[in-house]
Structure formats: C-alpha cells, structure tokens
C-alpha positions in Angstrom: -27.3 -103.8 -52.0 -27.7 -100.5 -50.2 -24.7 -98.4 -49.1 -24.9 -99.6 -45.4 -24.9 -103.2 -46.5 -22.1 -102.6 -48.9 -19.9 -101.0 -46.3 -20.8 -103.6 -43.7 -19.7 -106.4 -46.1 -16.4 -104.7 -46.5 -15.6 -103.6 -43.0 -13.0 -106.3 -42.6 -11.3 -105.4 -45.9 -7.6 -105.2 -45.1 -4.5 -104.0 -47.0 -1.1 -105.6 -46.1 1.4 -102.7 -46.2 4.6 -101.4 -44.7 3.0 -98.3 -43.2 -0.2 -96.5 -42.2 -1.9 -94.3 -44.7 0.2 -91.2 -44.9 2.2 -92.7 -42.0 -0.7 -91.7 -39.7 -4.1 -93.2 -40.5 -5.3 -96.7 -40.0 -8.6 -96.6 -42.1 -9.6 -95.3 -45.5 -13.1 -94.7 -46.8 -13.6 -94.5 -50.6 -16.7 -92.5 -51.3 -18.6 -90.7 -54.0 -20.5 -87.4 -53.4 -21.8 -85.2 -56.2 -19.5 -82.2 -56.5 -17.3 -83.4 -53.7 -14.2 -81.5 -54.8 -16.0 -78.2 -54.2 -15.2 -78.8 -50.5 -11.5 -78.9 -50.9 -11.0 -75.4 -49.4 -11.9 -76.8 -46.0 -8.3 -78.1 -45.9 -7.1 -74.4 -45.6 -6.6 -74.0 -41.9 -6.6 -70.2 -42.0 -10.2 -70.0 -43.2 -13.3 -69.8 -41.0 -16.3 -72.1 -41.6 -18.3 -69.2 -43.0 -15.5 -68.3 -45.4 -15.2 -71.8 -46.6 -19.0 -72.1 -47.1 -18.9 -69.0 -49.3 -16.1 -70.4 -51.4 -17.8 -73.8 -51.7 -21.0 -72.0 -53.0 -18.9 -70.1 -55.6 -17.1 -73.2 -56.7 -20.4 -75.1 -57.0 -21.9 -72.2 -59.1 -18.9 -72.4 -61.5 -19.2 -76.1 -61.8 -22.9 -75.8 -62.4 -22.3 -73.5 -65.3 -20.1 -76.2 -66.9 -22.8 -78.8 -66.2 -25.4 -76.7 -67.9 -23.2 -76.2 -71.0 -23.1 -80.0 -71.4 -26.8 -80.6 -70.7 -27.9 -78.4 -73.6 -28.6 -80.0 -76.9 -27.2 -78.7 -80.1 -30.4 -76.8 -80.8 -30.0 -75.0 -77.4 -32.9 -76.6 -75.5 -32.3 -77.9 -72.0 -32.7 -81.6 -71.3 -34.2 -80.9 -67.8 -37.1 -78.6 -67.3 -36.5 -75.5 -65.2 -38.4 -76.8 -62.1 -36.6 -80.1 -62.0 -33.2 -78.4 -62.6 -33.8 -75.9 -59.8 -34.8 -78.7 -57.4 -31.8 -80.8 -58.3 -29.4 -77.8 -58.0 -30.7 -76.9 -54.5 -30.4 -80.5 -53.4 -26.8 -80.7 -54.6 -25.8 -77.5 -52.8 -27.7 -78.5 -49.7 -25.8 -81.8 -49.6 -22.5 -80.1 -50.0 -23.1 -77.6 -47.2 -24.4 -80.4 -44.9 -21.2 -82.4 -45.6 -19.1 -79.3 -44.8 -20.9 -78.8 -41.5 -20.5 -82.5 -40.7 -16.8 -82.6 -41.5 -15.8 -79.2 -40.1 -15.5 -80.2 -36.4 -13.4 -83.2 -37.2 -11.3 -81.8 -40.1 -8.1 -82.0 -38.1 -8.7 -85.6 -37.2 -9.0 -86.8 -40.8 -7.2 -86.4 -44.1 -9.5 -85.8 -47.2 -8.5 -86.3 -50.8 -10.7 -84.9 -53.5 -11.1 -85.8 -57.2 -14.3 -84.5 -58.9 -17.2 -86.5 -57.4 -14.9 -89.0 -55.8 -12.7 -88.9 -52.7 -11.0 -90.7 -49.9 -11.3 -89.9 -46.2 -8.5 -91.3 -43.9 -9.0 -91.6 -40.2 -8.0 -93.7 -37.1 -11.7 -93.9 -36.1 -13.6 -96.6 -38.1 -16.9 -95.7 -36.5 -16.5 -92.1 -37.7 -16.1 -93.2 -41.3 -19.1 -95.5 -41.0 -21.2 -92.5 -39.8 -20.0 -90.4 -42.8 -20.9 -93.3 -45.1 -24.4 -93.4 -43.6 -25.2 -89.9 -44.8 -28.0 -90.4 -47.4 -26.2 -88.6 -50.2 -22.9 -90.6 -49.8 -22.1 -93.6 -51.8 -19.5 -95.7 -50.0 -17.4 -98.3 -51.7 -15.3 -99.7 -48.9 -13.6 -99.0 -45.6 -10.1 -100.4 -45.8 -7.7 -101.1 -42.9 -4.0 -100.7 -43.3 -2.3 -103.8 -41.7 1.4 -103.4 -41.2 2.8 -106.8 -42.2 6.4 -106.0 -43.3 9.2 -103.7 -42.5 8.9 -100.1 -43.7 10.2 -99.4 -47.3 10.2 -103.1 -48.4 8.5 -105.1 -51.1 7.1 -108.5 -50.2 6.8 -111.1 -52.9 6.1 -114.9 -52.8 9.1 -115.4 -55.1 11.5 -113.2 -57.0 14.9 -113.4 -58.8 15.7 -109.9 -57.8 16.9 -108.1 -54.6 15.8 -104.5 -55.2 12.8 -102.6 -56.7 13.4 -99.0 -57.8 10.4 -96.7 -58.3 10.5 -93.7 -60.6 9.8 -90.2 -59.5 7.0 -88.1 -61.1 9.0 -86.2 -63.8 8.6 -85.2 -67.4 10.6 -86.8 -70.2 10.3 -86.3 -74.0 10.4 -89.1 -76.5 14.2 -88.9 -76.8 14.6 -89.2 -73.0 12.2 -92.1 -72.8 14.1 -93.9 -75.6 17.4 -93.4 -73.7 15.9 -94.8 -70.5 14.5 -97.8 -72.3 17.8 -98.5 -74.1 19.7 -98.3 -70.9 17.4 -100.6 -68.9 17.1 -103.2 -71.8 20.9 -103.3 -72.1 21.4 -104.3 -68.5 22.0 -108.0 -68.0 19.9 -108.4 -64.9 16.8 -106.1 -64.9 13.1 -106.7 -65.0 11.0 -103.7 -66.3 7.5 -103.6 -65.0 4.6 -103.8 -67.5 3.5 -100.2 -66.8 7.0 -98.7 -67.1 7.6 -100.7 -70.3 4.4 -99.5 -71.9 5.1 -95.9 -71.0 8.6 -96.1 -72.4 7.6 -97.7 -75.7 4.4 -95.7 -76.6 3.4 -92.1 -76.8 0.9 -92.1 -74.0 2.4 -89.3 -71.8 5.6 -87.5 -71.2 5.2 -87.8 -67.4 6.5 -90.8 -65.5 4.4 -92.2 -62.7 5.3 -93.0 -59.1 4.2 -96.6 -59.5 6.5 -97.3 -62.5 9.4 -99.6 -61.4 12.1 -102.0 -62.4 13.6 -104.9 -60.4 17.4 -105.5 -60.3 20.2 -107.1 -58.3 22.9 -104.5 -58.6 22.6 -101.1 -57.0 25.1 -99.7 -59.5 22.4 -100.0 -62.2 20.3 -97.5 -60.4 23.3 -95.2 -59.6 24.3 -95.1 -63.2 20.8 -94.3 -64.3 20.7 -91.5 -61.8 23.9 -90.1 -63.4 22.2 -90.0 -66.8 18.9 -88.7 -65.4 19.3 -87.0 -62.0 16.5 -87.7 -59.5 14.8 -90.2 -61.8 14.5 -92.8 -59.0 12.1 -91.9 -56.2 13.0 -94.8 -53.9 14.6 -98.2 -54.0 13.3 -100.9 -51.7 14.7 -104.4 -50.8 12.6 -107.3 -52.0 11.6 -109.8 -49.3 10.4 -113.3 -50.3 7.7 -114.7 -48.1 6.3 -118.2 -48.8 2.9 -118.5 -47.2 
C-alpha cells in the first residue's frame, strides 16, 4: 500500500481524549523523513529562513559524518561507492531543504515534534497535513483526530474500583528512593500500581520516572503523604469516571 492509500485508510482514525493536542490542535500526522530532526531550528522564531537553511545544512553535514563512520567496514572500505553516496547525500539534503521551504510559510499554524527521522506535525487543518504527507519523500503513518469525549483532566474506564489516578512527574530517583516509593505504595491498603510503574520500581531499568507511570487509589491522603516524603513526585491526579458503553 502506498503512502497516499495508507493515509486515506486512516483519515478517520480518532482518539478519544479530554483535550486537543497541546490544548490547541485537532489533528496529528505521524511521519518519517530521513534526517527530519535537522529541521528543528525552524521552531526558533528569531531566525530568518536563510539562517535556518544554513543551520540545517550544517546539522545535516554533522549527521552525515556519523553515518559515514557507521557505513565503513572494519577494514576501512566504504559500503557505498563514491558516486552512489554523493547522489544519495544530495537527494537527502535536497529533500530537507524542500521540506523547510514547504513548512516555513505555515510554521506558526502548526506544531512540529522531531525525533531523529521521525516526527509529528499537529494542525487544525487536515487537508494541510494530507498535502505534507503527499510529498514524495514523506512516509506517513496516520492522521489522527482528537475527539473530546470527556471532561478535562479525567480518566474514563469501563469499570474501576478506584476513584483517582495519580501520574508521576518526570524526576530522577536512585535505587534507594525507588525502593522507598515501592514500599510505601505496597503498604497502602487500597492502591493499584500500574504495570509500567511497578516494573520501573522493581528493576534497574532507569533512575528517571516517566510521565505515564501512575497508581490508582481511593484516598487523597495517600497521594498527600507520598508528596511529603518525595516533594513534587505527583504530576497530576485525575478523577476516574466509569462509562459503560
């Protein structure tokens, strides 16, 4: 299935939520473009298009030097011959500059998130996102629509034994801190620890908590006491709403 067909088949993809994306945008395009993150300077409103183009070219050259390091064999011979490599390099940079030119006039109408070759573009204009996806060097995965289906800052479940869901903030904790958090939550009589949070607390995967880690509970004092032990550990607490449909 080509990109156009893929996006067309997902144009009605919807996400039930309590808010628009970033409280502003109705649609989200997930896409892949080679070297996409080289364009991130375009978010700097004080730059001119010419200045950003220069920075993009510099970032691309730096990234290319990393690529070349990994495409050399242990004996030092290149996998690609020089002509093929030059052609591919020019095409990659041409695509980046074309994307910059395409996005520059609408940069204040959208929000762009960059991650390597991947990214998201948020907009209130679905047709605009479809046009971006139709660029020949763009691989689009879906256009998703945020559908507000519940009050803001609430969690909707088909059934739950709990009244509140508390999400952790993005913070760093050592092994001792994680052990204290786990001991506290496990010793509460009426708490459900999410699978992700439980795994993070039990194993040495990372010292950093994640914003999607949560625990469910019925007593707001449980959260307050945890906050006394670890200030600002809870990012937000939302009421849980049961919806049977």
